[in-house]
N, C-alpha and C positions, 0 to 999 in steps of 0.2 A: 183728317178730312180728305186727303188725296186717296187714301185707302178706301174710304166709303164711296167716293165718286167712281173709282175704278171698279169697285164691287158692283155698283149699279149698272155700269156698262157691261160687265161680265154677264150679269143675269139678263139684262134687257136684250143684248145682242148675241147671247149664247156663245161667248168667245172662249170656247173650250175645244179641245180635241182629245182623242184617246189613243194611248199606246197600248199594245197588246203583248202580254207576256205568256209564253206557253207553259202548260202544266202537263207533265207526262205521267201516265199510269204505269206503275212498276210491273204489274202482272202481264199486261199486253205489250208493253214497250212502245205504246203509241201515244200520241197527243190526246189527252182527255178533253182539254179545253184551253181557254185563254182568259187571263184576268184583264179586264178593261180598266186601265189606269188613267184617271182624268188629269189633264195638263192644261194650265191656263195659257191663253194666247197673249195675255197682258204681262209686261215685265214687272209690274208691281207684285205679282204673286209667283214666287219661285217654287212653291210646293202647294199641295192640297191643304196642308196644315195652315198656311197663310190665309187661304180662302176661308177655311172654317173659323179661324180666329175672328175675322171681320164679321162673318155671318152670325156668330154667337153674340158679338157686341151689338148687332142690330136686330137680334131675335129673328133671323131670317134663315134658319137652318132648313126649313121646309123648302125654300127656294132652291137650295143646293141639292136636296133630295130629288126634286123634280128634274133639275138640270142634269143630274147624274144619270138617273134612270132612263129618261127620254134619250139623252145623248148617247149613252152606252148601247142601248138597244138599236138605235138608228145606225151607229157605226158598225155594230155587229151584223145587222141586216145587210148593210152595204157590202161588207167583206164577203158574206155568204153569196150575195147576188153576183159578185164579181168572180166567184170561184176561188177566192183566196183562203177561205175557211171551209172545211168539209161540213156537210149538213148535220153530221152527228156530233160535232164538237160543241162543248158547253161554253157559255160565257159567264164568267164570274164578275158580278157587279157589286160594288160597295154600297152599303145602305146605312143610314144613320139610325140608331136603335129606336128612337122615339118619334120618328117622322114617317108619315104614311100618306100616299097619294089618295085623293078623293075617289069615291065610287065612279064619278063621271070620268075622271082621268084614267082610271083603271079600265073602264069600258072602252075608252078611246084607244088605249094600247092594245086591247084585245081585238078591236075591229081592224086596226092597222097591221098588227104583228102577230095575230093569233096563231099562225103556223109555226112560229119559232119560240114562243114563250116557254114551252116545255124544256128548252135548252138552257134556261136561265138558272144560275146558282147565285142566290142573293147572299152576300157576305155581310155579317153583322159584327160590329166591334162594340164591346161594352165600355164606351167612353163616358157614360153617365148612368145613373140609376135607371133601370129599365121599367117602362110602363107595360104591365102584363097585357093590358087590353090591346095595345098597339102590336105587341108581339103575336098575340093570338090572331089578330086580323091578318098580319103578314103571312102567318102559317096557312091560314085558310086560302088566301089569294094565291100564294106561290105554289103550294102543294096541291090543294084540292081543285082550284079553278084552272091554274096554268099547268099543273103537272111538273113543276120545276123542283129545285132543291134549295136547302138553306145550309149555309156554312157559318161557322164561328171563326172570325179572323183574329190573328195575333194571339192565339190561345197560349197562356202561360206568361204573357207580358204583364206589365204593371196595370194594364187596363183589364185584360181578360183573365180572370181567375176561375176557380172551380165553380163559383157561385153563378156564373153565366149559364151553366148547364141546368140550373134550376129554372131559368127563364126561357131558355131556347133549347129545343130538342133538335139538334142539327143532324144533317145527313153527313156532313164533312167537318172535321176539326182541322184547322190550319195552325200548326204548331209554330210559334213565333221564332224568328231568326235568332233571338237572344238565347234560345235553347239549342238550336241547330248549329249555330256558329261554333266550329271547333268541337263538335259533339264527339268526334273520334278521339279527342285528346282529353276531354273533361269527363271524368267518371260520374260526377254528380249530374251533369247535363244528360248523359246517357241514361242514368237511372230515372230521371224525370220523364224522358221520352218514352222509355219502356213502360213506365207506370201509366202514362197517358194512353198508350197503345193498348195496354191490358184492359183499361176501363172501356175504351172505345170498342174493342172487340166484343166485350160483354153486352154493350148497348147496340151493336150493329152499326157503328159509326165508322166511316172511312177516315183515315189520318193522312194529312198532307204535310210534308216538311217544307217550310218556307225558307228561302234564302240559301239553298245549297250552292256552294261555290267551288268545291273541290271533289275529286274522285274519292278521297278518304272520307269526307262527310257523307257522300252518297253510299259508300260501302257500309258505314255505321248505321245509317238510316234504314237501308234495306235489310241489314242483318237484324235490326230491332223490329222490323215488320211494318214500316210505313207503306201506304198504298199509292201515294202520289208524291211527285217531286216538282218543286218550283224554285227557280233561282238562276243565277248567271251561268251555272254549269249546264243547265238545260237550255237557257236562252234569255237574252236581255229584252226589256220592253222595247217595242218598235212600232212606228206608225204604219209600216207596211209589213204584212205577215211574210216571214221567211221560214223555210223549213228548219226544224231542229237538226243540228249537225248529225250526220250518220255516225260519226265517231262517238258522240255522246250517247246515242241510242244503242249502239253496239256495246259500249261499256256498261250501260245499265243492264242490258240483257245478260251480259257475261257475269256481272256481279250477282244478278238474281239467280242464275244457274249455280254459281259457286255457293251462294247462301243456302240454296235448297239441298245441295249435296252434304252440307254440314249437318243437316238434320235428317 
């Protein structure tokens, strides 16, 4: 009961905020964009999973979809207006697979934020069986109307397997941390990563390594051919945008050059 009451407050008063985590493009060595990570302002919800659990029990996942999309775009627009995010930086926003805003809501977003919607990368996680009609609609809105991109989140996890590629034709594949963690030490993980990259290359899909924490993991990922890096090695989520450390960027550039010489 307390969780339900807190959830109602969360929705009605929009008691959320967003932390931004940088994503670095290997080829250019620059920040490609930021993932907007929702955080509750209420102590009852220590993680987004807690919020989703109550939302599912109340059949109110659509309310979370609206709160996330509107809140993340608003926060991103504010950061851009304040000069804290460069105009060409993308914003990665999490989206529930079978929830979609109404035409009226989409039109409202276009009217208010039309100039920045092309910078959105919508992340989809296969946490439930996907509705093909919803996915088709999202593709039309994000790609054709807004000029944005679609990413598959947590690829290779227990949620997202190869079947997700039958429902979603992504621009970016975000390889799950369970594969990236200690990829430099685990031969099987490296083989899986290389297989994903091989498939993605054939399909014209960019590959992003999630959860990189060490130089050794970065070296293995770059040698395997990943296009982007996200994780504590690059930068932690923060409510205020701070530059990625020069040392990390220099290391990534040096690793990239070293990897190119090997071939």
